Structures are given as C-alpha cells and as structure tokens.
C-alpha positions as CSV (number, residue, x, y, z in Angstrom):
1,X,-3.4,-27.5,6.8
2,X,0.2,-26.9,5.7
3,X,0.5,-23.5,4.2
4,X,3.6,-22.1,2.5
5,X,3.7,-18.3,2.5
6,X,5.7,-16.1,0.2
7,X,7.4,-13.8,2.8
8,X,10.1,-12.5,0.5
9,X,9.6,-8.9,1.7
10,X,9.3,-9.8,5.4
11,X,12.6,-8.1,6.3
12,X,12.9,-5.5,3.5
13,X,11.4,-4.5,0.2
14,X,8.4,-2.3,-1.0
15,X,6.8,-1.0,2.2
16,X,3.2,-1.5,1.2
17,X,3.8,-5.0,-0.1
18,X,5.8,-5.9,3.0
19,X,2.9,-4.6,5.2
20,X,0.4,-6.9,3.4
21,X,2.7,-10.0,3.8
22,X,3.3,-9.3,7.5
23,X,-0.3,-8.6,8.4
24,X,-1.8,-11.6,6.5
25,X,0.8,-14.1,7.8
26,X,0.7,-12.7,11.4
27,X,-3.1,-12.7,11.5
28,X,-3.3,-16.2,9.9
29,X,-0.9,-17.5,12.6
30,X,-2.9,-16.0,15.4
31,X,-6.4,-17.1,14.3
32,X,-5.5,-20.5,12.9
33,X,-2.8,-22.0,15.1
34,X,-3.8,-25.4,14.0
35,X,-2.2,-24.7,10.6
36,X,1.5,-25.4,10.0
37,X,3.0,-22.3,8.4
38,X,6.2,-22.1,6.5
39,X,7.6,-18.8,5.3
40,X,9.9,-18.4,2.3
41,X,12.4,-15.6,2.7
42,X,15.6,-14.7,0.9
43,X,18.5,-16.7,2.4
44,X,20.3,-13.5,3.2
45,X,17.4,-12.4,5.5
46,X,16.9,-15.6,7.4
47,X,18.5,-14.4,10.6
48,X,16.6,-11.1,10.6
49,X,13.3,-12.8,9.8
50,X,13.7,-15.2,12.8
51,X,13.7,-12.2,15.1
52,X,10.0,-11.5,14.6
53,X,8.4,-14.3,12.7
54,X,5.2,-15.7,14.1
55,X,5.7,-18.2,16.9
56,X,5.7,-21.7,15.4
57,X,6.2,-20.7,11.8
58,X,9.1,-22.4,10.0
59,X,11.4,-20.4,7.8
60,X,13.1,-21.6,4.6
61,X,15.6,-19.5,2.7
62,X,15.9,-19.2,-1.1
63,X,18.9,-17.8,-2.9
64,X,16.8,-16.9,-6.0
65,X,16.5,-13.2,-6.9
66,X,14.5,-11.2,-7.7
67,X,11.2,-11.9,-6.0
68,X,9.5,-12.9,-9.2
69,X,11.9,-15.8,-9.8
70,X,11.6,-16.9,-6.2
71,X,7.8,-17.0,-6.2
72,X,7.6,-18.7,-9.5
73,X,10.4,-21.3,-9.2
74,X,11.6,-21.6,-5.6
75,X,8.2,-21.7,-4.0
76,X,6.9,-24.9,-5.7
77,X,10.1,-26.7,-4.8
78,X,9.8,-25.6,-1.2
79,X,6.1,-26.5,-1.2
80,X,6.8,-30.0,-2.3
81,X,9.6,-30.4,0.2
82,X,7.5,-29.3,3.2
83,X,4.3,-31.0,1.9
84,X,2.3,-27.8,1.7
85,X,-1.4,-28.1,0.9
86,X,-1.4,-24.5,-0.5
87,X,1.1,-21.9,-1.5
88,X,0.2,-18.2,-1.1
89,X,2.5,-15.8,-3.1
90,X,2.4,-12.2,-4.1
91,X,2.2,-10.9,-7.7
92,X,3.9,-13.9,-9.3
93,X,2.2,-17.3,-9.1
94,X,4.2,-20.6,-8.8
95,X,4.6,-22.5,-12.0
96,X,3.1,-25.6,-10.5
97,X,1.1,-26.7,-7.4
98,X,-2.0,-25.5,-5.7
99,X,-1.7,-21.8,-5.1
100,X,-3.4,-18.5,-4.5
101,X,-1.6,-15.3,-5.7
102,X,-2.2,-11.9,-4.3
103,X,-1.8,-9.4,-7.1
104,X,-1.5,-5.9,-5.7
105,X,-2.5,-4.1,-8.9
106,X,-2.0,-4.3,-12.7
107,X,-1.6,-0.5,-13.3
108,X,1.4,-1.4,-15.4
109,X,-1.1,-2.9,-17.9
110,X,-3.7,-0.1,-17.8
111,X,-1.3,2.8,-17.6
112,X,2.2,1.7,-18.7
113,X,3.3,5.3,-19.1
114,X,3.6,5.7,-15.3
115,X,6.3,3.1,-15.1
116,X,10.0,2.8,-16.2
117,X,10.8,0.2,-18.9
118,X,12.6,-1.8,-16.3
119,X,9.5,-2.0,-14.1
120,X,7.3,-2.9,-17.1
121,X,9.7,-5.7,-18.1
122,X,9.8,-7.1,-14.6
123,X,6.0,-6.9,-14.1
124,X,5.4,-8.6,-17.5
125,X,5.8,-12.0,-15.8
126,X,2.8,-11.4,-13.5
127,X,0.0,-11.9,-16.1
128,X,1.9,-14.8,-17.7
129,X,2.0,-16.7,-14.4
130,X,-1.3,-15.7,-12.9
131,X,-3.4,-18.4,-14.7
132,X,-1.4,-21.1,-13.0
133,X,-2.9,-20.2,-9.6
134,X,-6.2,-21.7,-8.5
135,X,-7.4,-18.2,-7.5
136,X,-6.1,-14.6,-7.8
137,X,-6.9,-12.4,-4.9
138,X,-6.5,-8.6,-4.7
139,X,-7.3,-5.7,-2.4
140,X,-10.5,-4.1,-3.8
141,X,-13.4,-4.7,-6.1
142,X,-12.2,-2.0,-8.4
143,X,-8.8,-3.6,-8.8
144,X,-10.4,-7.0,-9.3
145,X,-12.4,-5.6,-12.2
146,X,-9.2,-4.1,-13.7
147,X,-7.4,-7.4,-13.4
148,X,-10.2,-9.3,-15.1
149,X,-10.4,-6.6,-17.9
150,X,-6.8,-7.0,-18.8
151,X,-6.4,-10.7,-18.1
152,X,-9.4,-12.5,-19.6
153,X,-8.0,-16.0,-19.2
154,X,-8.1,-15.8,-15.3
155,X,-10.5,-18.2,-13.7
156,X,-11.2,-16.4,-10.5
157,X,-10.3,-12.9,-9.1
158,X,-11.5,-12.2,-5.6
159,X,-11.2,-9.0,-3.6
160,X,-10.3,-9.6,0.1
161,X,-9.8,-6.0,1.3
162,X,-7.0,-4.4,3.3
163,X,-6.8,-2.8,6.8
164,X,-4.7,-0.3,8.6
165,X,-1.4,-1.7,9.9
166,X,-1.6,-3.0,13.4
167,X,1.6,-1.2,14.6
168,X,0.3,2.2,13.2
169,X,-3.2,1.8,14.7
170,X,-1.8,1.1,18.2
171,X,1.2,3.5,18.1
172,X,1.6,6.2,20.7
173,X,1.7,9.5,18.7
174,X,5.0,11.3,18.9
175,X,5.7,14.7,17.3
176,X,8.5,14.4,14.6
177,X,11.6,16.1,15.7
178,X,11.8,17.8,12.2
179,X,8.6,19.7,13.0
180,X,9.2,21.4,16.3
181,X,7.4,24.7,15.6
182,X,4.4,23.9,13.3
183,X,0.9,24.8,14.7
184,X,-1.1,23.4,11.8
185,X,-0.2,21.7,8.5
186,X,-1.5,19.9,5.5
187,X,-0.3,16.4,5.0
188,X,0.3,14.0,2.1
189,X,1.8,10.5,2.4
190,X,2.9,8.2,-0.4
191,X,5.8,7.1,-2.6
192,X,7.2,9.9,-4.7
193,X,6.5,8.9,-8.3
194,X,4.6,10.1,-11.3
195,X,1.4,8.1,-10.4
196,X,1.1,9.8,-7.0
197,X,0.8,13.1,-8.8
198,X,2.8,15.0,-6.3
199,X,3.4,18.1,-8.5
200,X,-0.3,18.8,-8.7
201,X,-0.7,18.3,-5.0
202,X,2.1,20.7,-4.2
203,X,0.9,23.2,-6.8
204,X,-2.6,23.2,-5.5
205,X,-1.5,23.6,-1.9
206,X,0.6,26.7,-2.9
207,X,-2.2,28.1,-5.0
208,X,-4.7,27.8,-2.1
209,X,-2.8,30.4,-0.1
210,X,-3.1,28.3,3.0
211,X,0.6,27.5,3.5
212,X,3.3,29.2,5.6
213,X,6.4,28.1,7.4
214,X,4.3,27.6,10.6
215,X,1.5,25.8,8.6
216,X,3.4,24.0,5.8
217,X,2.5,21.1,3.6
218,X,4.2,18.1,5.0
219,X,5.2,15.4,2.5
220,X,6.0,11.9,3.8
221,X,7.4,9.5,1.2
222,X,10.5,8.3,-0.6
223,X,11.5,8.4,-4.3
224,X,10.3,5.3,-6.0
225,X,9.9,4.5,-9.7
226,X,9.4,7.1,-12.4
227,X,9.2,10.7,-11.3
228,X,9.0,14.2,-12.8
229,X,11.3,17.1,-11.9
230,X,9.9,19.7,-9.7
231,X,9.3,23.2,-11.3
232,X,11.2,26.2,-9.8
233,X,8.4,27.5,-7.7
234,X,8.0,24.2,-5.9
235,X,11.7,23.9,-5.3
236,X,11.7,27.4,-3.8
237,X,8.8,26.5,-1.5
238,X,10.8,23.5,-0.2
239,X,13.8,25.7,0.3
240,X,11.9,28.3,2.4
241,X,10.0,25.7,4.5
242,X,6.5,26.2,3.1
243,X,6.7,22.6,1.9
244,X,8.5,20.1,4.2
245,X,9.8,16.8,2.9
246,X,10.2,14.2,5.6
247,X,10.9,11.0,3.6
248,X,9.9,8.0,5.7
249,X,8.8,8.4,9.4
250,X,8.2,5.9,12.1
251,X,4.7,4.7,13.1
252,X,4.5,6.9,16.2
253,X,5.4,10.0,14.2
254,X,3.0,9.1,11.4
255,X,0.2,8.6,13.9
256,X,1.0,12.1,15.3
257,X,0.9,13.6,11.8
258,X,-2.5,12.0,10.9
259,X,-3.9,13.0,14.3
260,X,-2.8,16.7,14.1
261,X,-3.0,17.5,10.3
262,X,-5.7,20.0,9.4
263,X,-6.2,18.2,6.1
264,X,-4.9,15.1,4.3
265,X,-4.5,15.6,0.5
266,X,-4.0,12.6,-1.8
267,X,-4.4,13.3,-5.5
268,X,-3.0,10.0,-6.9
269,X,-3.9,9.3,-10.5
270,X,-5.0,5.8,-9.6
271,X,-4.7,3.1,-7.0
272,X,-5.3,-0.6,-6.5
273,X,-6.6,0.2,-3.0
274,X,-4.9,3.4,-1.7
275,X,-4.4,2.7,2.0
276,X,-3.1,6.1,3.2
277,X,-6.4,7.9,3.0
278,X,-8.0,5.1,5.0
279,X,-5.2,5.5,7.6
280,X,-5.9,9.2,7.8
281,X,-9.6,8.7,8.3
282,X,-8.9,6.2,11.0
283,X,-7.2,9.0,13.0
284,X,-10.1,11.4,12.2
285,X,-8.2,13.5,9.7
286,X,-10.3,15.2,7.0
287,X,-9.4,14.0,3.5
288,X,-9.3,15.5,0.0
289,X,-8.7,12.8,-2.5
290,X,-8.8,12.1,-6.2
291,X,-12.1,11.5,-7.8
292,X,-11.3,7.9,-8.9
293,X,-13.4,4.7,-8.6
294,X,-11.5,2.9,-5.9
295,X,-11.7,5.8,-3.4
296,X,-15.5,5.9,-3.8
297,X,-15.4,2.2,-2.9
298,X,-13.1,2.5,0.1
299,X,-13.9,6.0,1.4
300,X,-17.5,6.5,0.3
301,X,-18.9,9.7,1.8
302,X,-16.1,10.3,4.3
303,X,-13.9,12.3,1.9
304,X,-14.1,15.3,-0.4
305,X,-13.3,14.4,-4.1
306,X,-11.6,16.5,-6.8
307,X,-10.3,15.8,-10.3
308,X,-6.7,14.9,-9.7
309,X,-5.1,16.9,-12.5
310,X,-7.0,20.1,-12.0
311,X,-4.7,22.1,-9.7
312,X,-7.1,25.1,-9.6
313,X,-10.1,23.0,-8.5
314,X,-7.9,21.2,-5.9
315,X,-6.7,24.6,-4.5
316,X,-10.3,25.7,-4.1
317,X,-11.2,22.4,-2.5
318,X,-8.3,22.7,0.0
319,X,-9.6,26.1,1.0
320,X,-13.2,24.9,1.3
321,X,-12.1,21.9,3.3
322,X,-10.2,24.1,5.8
323,X,-13.2,26.3,6.3
324,X,-14.9,23.3,8.0
325,X,-12.2,22.3,10.6
326,X,-14.2,19.7,12.5
327,X,-12.4,16.4,12.8
328,X,-13.9,13.6,10.6
329,X,-15.4,10.7,12.4
330,X,-13.0,7.7,12.2
331,X,-13.6,5.5,9.2
332,X,-15.0,2.0,9.7
333,X,-12.6,-0.2,7.9
334,X,-12.0,-3.8,7.3
335,X,-9.9,-5.8,9.7
336,X,-7.0,-8.1,8.8
337,X,-9.1,-10.9,10.3
338,X,-11.7,-10.3,7.6
339,X,-9.0,-10.2,4.9
340,X,-7.6,-13.6,6.1
341,X,-11.1,-15.1,6.3
342,X,-11.8,-14.0,2.7
343,X,-8.5,-15.3,1.5
344,X,-9.1,-18.7,3.1
345,X,-12.6,-18.9,1.6
346,X,-11.2,-17.9,-1.9
347,X,-8.6,-20.6,-1.6
348,X,-11.2,-23.2,-0.6
349,X,-10.1,-23.4,3.1
350,X,-12.9,-23.1,5.7
C-alpha cells in the first residue's frame, strides 16, 4: 500500500499532537515495511525532518499554512501526485480522496468557554471536513462518544488508543538541575491553560499542608491557550519555592520526576485521553486525578479520584494518598503497535 501521512508537526508544533504523529508513523514504518510511506511536512521543515524520518519514507513539503489548510487542500494534491491509496491526517480531513482523520478531541464543541475565540475559529473547520473522511479515529472510547454526540453526520468513529512515548519509556532517568535539593515532591504535568485546572491543583496542594521548599509541588508545563491569572497566595508560593515551575523538561528528566514523585496530581476538567497520568503510572507513581469519564476508562482502579473543582476535597485526598506511600504497580497500557493495528483495521487495511 502507498500511504500519505500528515506529518505537519514532525519537527515542531503542539507536543502531544507531534508525539502521536511520530509514534504512529514510526511504528507503521517498522511493522509494515512493505508499505510505501510519504510524509507531508511544511516546506520550511524539510531539512530538519530528513534528520530523523523513518528509513525509506519519502518527504514532500507544502508551503500552505496553517496546518488545517495543509491537511485539507495540500494533502489531496500530494496524495494524487504520489498515487497514495490512503491519506492519514490529523484533525482536518482532506477535501477529496480516500482518507482517515485522527481527531484528537472536540472539547471546543462541548466546552467552548475553555478556548480563545481564535482557537474556536480555527477548530471550526474540523467538524465541517470530518464527514469527507472514510473513517474518523480518536484516542479513547469516551472521546469517540463525544465526537459522535456533537457530529451526528459522521459515518464511523473508532477509538484506537494511545501509548507512552517510546523515548520517555526507555529514557535513563536524570535529576533535573533545577531541583538539586528536593527529597520528596508532588508532581503535575500538562499545558498551562484553563482546562488543565492548575489553580485548583496548586490551591489544593497548599491547603493539604504537605508542601515545603524541600518537598514542593513541581509543575511541568508551558503556557498554552486560555489561562487564568494566579491569585496572590499562589504567586507567593512560587516565589518562596513551595511551588516550582519547570516549563518543559527532557525525557530523561521527566522519567526521573515520575519515578521519584511521592504523588502525581492531575485535576484536568476534561480530556480526550489524558496521557500524563498513564505515563506516571507506567513509572509506578501514585496518581490523584479528576473524577471524569475518560480516566475511569484509561486508569480504572489504579488511581484515586476526586471532583476536579473541589479544592478542599482534593487537599484531603492528597493527604490521604501520601499516608499510603507504596509505589503503585506499573499500569498495563496499550502499545503503539496496537494503535497502528487498530488504525489499519479502521481504514480497511489488513
């Protein structure tokens, strides 16, 4: 088979989206070397993408920006040029041709208040283009149900699962240089926006009485999308080192954080999948997470659940979790091989 992959974020772009593209394409290339793969990347990123593209994969550049335009209009032109049997894009389906589109989530439809007007305007093209794909795939059963609920005209929506990044899973843990003196700490990882509910997480951690400069709450993440200003008490905690903001860290440092954290706290208001708690469990880190549907699907009985907007209940749950310091047994998660197999089956490739 000749497959055209949307690899627009191969070199740079949203971290979680880039991870899914890289893992799906890399795994597909390894397990189905008989297929001819072509990757569509921005023309400006061709040289960088060639450095670590899968062996044998062809690269084609597109000058179209942003990603939505490239997926919708450049991908079908490239697919015809290379004779692709199937095009696999992300979020935005091609306007013509046989395709499968991976929609990461439609939270902008169910909860538009979490997004800026610019984000909502951009995402609006996703449901308009989705019916042009032969199949829509997504990460979880919970998200598949949401996509169907808000997009009744779609023919098929199939969950294929996600897995922990290969580089993270195999990384040699290294202590972050910014944390030379911590003996124990709480950890949260994710983009800093209103949906990730960081203010409640920070407030609950402070109210628990479990934080100090030697045992802080470590926050790994970068500003992304709509956010709320931090109240004075949280700004003061950041200033005195009770809360530590690390922005983005490398895989080796993240592996160390997951392995040594006393507790991973993730009180997101909602997720399409929510991979970071799965990552934490993979390293045996106990988890306190939001009581939302998708986490019951992906984490089952391996995590403690709490209402995400109840800071008092979350503070009590943090204390209760820390009173049982045993490491959690590593989670049994899907593999990228399984995700690729499900994607191929959904697209009619066997």
